[in-house]
N, C-alpha and C positions, 0 to 999 in steps of 0.2 A: 294705744298712746297712754303713757303712766302720769300722772299730776304731774311729777319732778319736768318733765318735759316742756308742760306747757310754756315758759321763760323763751323758750327756742321755738315755740312757735309763733310768740306774739313777736318777737324780734323779725322773723323771716316771714311774717305778715306785714308787721309795720316796714321794712324793707321794700315788699314789694310794690308797697302803695307808694315809698317815696321815690325810686326808683322811676315809678309812674310817673308821678310830676315833675322828676326830671329830666323826662323823656317829652311832655307833654309841654314846661318850658323853652327847652331848644328849640320845638317843633314850631312853637307859637316866638319865638326870637326868629327864626325862619319866616313866616310869615308877616309877621312887624316887619322885617325889611324889603319885603313885596310889597305890601302896602304901601311904605313910605317911597317904592323907587328905587331902593338901595339894591335890589337886587331883580334880576328878572326871572328869578328860580320862584313857580307858586307853589308854594307848602298849606294845604288845607289849616284853615285855625282850630286845634285842638279844644272845642267846647268847656273844659273842666278846667282849665285854669282860671275860670270864674268862681273857683272855688276858694278863690282868695278875694274877692271883692264882696265882703262882709256888707259892706253899708249898705250896696246896691240892695243884697240879699233879703234884709230886712225890710229896706222900703219895697222893694217887691211881695214881702210875705203881708204888710201892711194893706197892699193895692189889691193881692187876691182874698184877705178876710172883705175888703167891703165891696169889692166888683166882683168877683169871683173868676177872674179871668188870669190867663197866665201872664208871668214877664215876656212881652215874645222879643225882648233885647240881648237879655243874659240870663236865657231860662235855664240852663245849667247850674249857675249858681243860686238860684231858688230850691231846684233840686235837692242839692248836696245841703244844704240848711235846712231841708225841711228834713230830710237823710238824719243829718244830725241832730235834729229834733225830738226825732221817729226811736232815733236809738240811746239819748239821754232819756224821755219817757220810758222805756221798753229795756234797756239793756242795760241800766249800769254805767253811764256817760263811755258806752263802749267805742264811740267815734272819738275821744279823746284816748285812751287806751289803749286800742287795737289800728285806728288809720292814722290818724291826725300825724303829716311828716314833721310837724314843729313838734309835739310831741316826743317823736322819734329822735329827730336830733338833739334834743335835750335828755332821753335817756340815755344814752350813748355817753351824753357827757358824764352825764352824773354815774351814772356805771365805772366811766373811768377814775372819777373822783374817790367813790368806795374803795375801788381796788389802791389806789393811792394815800390813801386816808387821808384826804385832805377835804373832807365834805364837814359843813358845818351846819348847825345846826339850830337856828335865830330862837335867843332865850322869846318867851311867850309874852313879854311886854311889848316886843317890838312884830312877834310874826302878826299877833290877831289885826295891830293897824296897817299891816301891810296888804294881808288878807282881804282888806277890806277895801282896797284901790279896784279890785276889778270889780265887785257889786257896784261901786259908786261910777264905775265907768257903763256899767251894764245900766245902772239907774238913770245914766246922763243918757243914752241914746234910743232907751224907751222913752224918756221924758220927750224927745225932740222929735223922734220919728215916728214912733206908736200913739204917742199920747196930741202932741201938739199939731203934726203935718196936715194939714186937709188934704182934701183928694185931688183937690189941684195944683197943691204944690207939691205930691207924688208924681202927680203924670208930669209936670213940668221937669222934677228933675233925672227919673225915667229917660227923656227924649230929650235932654240935653245932651250939648257937646263933652261936657266933665263925664256925664257916665256912658255917652258911645265909647269916648276912649279910655274908659278908665282901666280896663286889662292892660293896655298899652303904659299906661300912667303908672302904674304898679312894675311892668317889667321896666320901665325907666327909671325909678326911684331903688331897686333891689341892686341894678347894675350900675345906676352915677350914685349915689345918696351923696347928700350933703356930709361936710365936716360933722358938722353936730348928731343927725339921722346914723351914719356910720358909727359913730363915738358911742350911740345908745346900742345899737345891734352888737356890735363886739362887745362891747359890756356887759349885756344880758349873754354871748356866749362864754365870756372868761367867767361870768357868775356860776353859767349852770354847771364848771366842774367844782363848786364848791358849797352851792346850794341846789338841792331839791329842785329840778325844774324853775326855776326863779317865773318864769316868762308864765306858764302856765297856771302858778301857783296865784300870782300875783299880779297878774297884768293882764290873764283874756279876758273879756266880757263874757265872751261866746262859753269860753269853759264853765263860765258861773253862772250862767242860764242854761245850762247841762247838766251843774251839779242842782241846781234847786230843781231841776223837773227829775232827777232820778230820787227825791225821795218818795217819790210814789212806783217807785221799778218793781215788780212781783221778782226781781234777783237781786237779793238779800248774800255777801258774805257773814256767815252765822259763826259762834265761837262755841263751844260746848265746853264751859269751865270747868266739867268734872275730869276730863279726860287733858287738861293745859296744864304744858312743864313750865312756860313762865318761862322758857326762854331767849323771848321776844326779836327771834330771829326773823320774823314776821314785818317788826317793825325796824328793824336795821334793811330791807329789802321795800319796804312800802313807797312809791315817788310821793304817796301824799301826807306821807309824816303823818301817819293816822297812828294813834294807841291802842293799836289792836291786842294787846294783851288787856286793854281793862275794859273792851268794850263786848258784849256780849252778839250785837247785831250794828254789823258799819253799815251805820244811814249816811257819813259825813259828805257833804258837798265836794270832797277832795275825793274820794273815794271813786276810781276812773274803773275799776272791772278788773285790771290786768290780771287780776288772780296771782301777783308774786308770792302775796304771803301764801295763798292755798299749796303752793306747789312746795315751797322751805320748810312748809311745817312738819317737825316732823314726828307727832303723833298723826294717825292716818286718818281718824272721826274727830277731829279737834278741829278746823275749821272747812267748812264744807259750804257747797252753795244749796242754796234755795232756792226754790219757784214758790213762792209763797209760803207754805210751811213746810213743802216735800224737799226732801233732798234728791238734787241732780248731779248728774254727770257735768264736771266743770266745763269741761269742751262743748258741752253746750250752748253756754254764753259766746266765745268769740264765734263758734261757728251761726249762730243767728246773728249775729251782729253783723257779721260779714255778708251775710245773705241777702238779710235785708238792706244795708247798705245797698248789694250791688241791685236787688230788685227795684230800688228807687230811680237808679242809674236804667234796668231793662225799658221799668215802665214809662219815664219820660223819652227811649229814644224810641220804644215801638209807638207810641199818643204824639209825638214830634212835641215833645218838650225838651229836648236835651239840644240841639243846635238852631242859633240866632233864625230869628227868623229872616233879618236883617239881609237885601240883596248881598252879594259879594261886593259890589261896584259901589252900593251905597256905604259899608265899612273902608271900603280902599280910601272913598273920598273924604271921609269923616278924618279918618288917620293923616292923609294928605293935608286936609285943611288946619288940621288940631296939632299940625308937626309943633308951631312955636309951644303949644301948650304943653307936648310931649315932653318938647327938650328946649330947651328959653334958648336963644341966638346969640 
């Protein structure tokens, strides 16, 4: 495959993961309906929905560090979080660029915006303060959970009714948002047509974490200044709004390893993927990202760290007793 086909491969991979998430969401809805007694048909609970419980995953990570014990309640959430961290460290935010379904949705909106020529670039004086929001949120989570939260509080949180039904609460949040929450989500969707990835760029704390980890990634996009023709096509397609034509090495935490710039660059040897200092095939990065992510899933599945260890009757009881929290009467 030629490098020009990288965007097609990326959209295909992103669409596959997004479709899987939609299917898992539908399966979880059917499971939740059975658990609260609204349906007589039992559907197995899909563990992958725990990927939408980042707070629980962060608390579980601290517990794993302190006690070396894997979370038995939402193990899939911890597995997905660990996989994302590994991809950030090794493969330039490969989770954001190739796997995240939210990123995929935002990318599609941005593509439409560019074709309609309505995409705006915020001025520097506004862009920088907005960029700081996700780092402030990340710092807040780290301070409250990794720094201040003691071991006893971690255990209490993980076994609390709130955490037990956090997946059902998340489902209800998306299906029945308040006016404020619905307005914010709608605003982000609309903004995605005019701004490049506003949620990912300005508000996602885990994207901020993966961007910081990517500083030590062995994979880098490098620009050959001798062959660059300064066409700036790379900057027009960069989801992270990086000034690619002004850099020799893309170390920005906004670089998600999407390789859109590499695909569109006219000179063949201008933008290249370097593994340390050695030029490598651009398809190695997405291939390794997908393989590494799936290896975390397969390892968790075979070692018993994917499915919740709670008996199905206990989960059903938690949902039944927590229905007043999930859905206020």
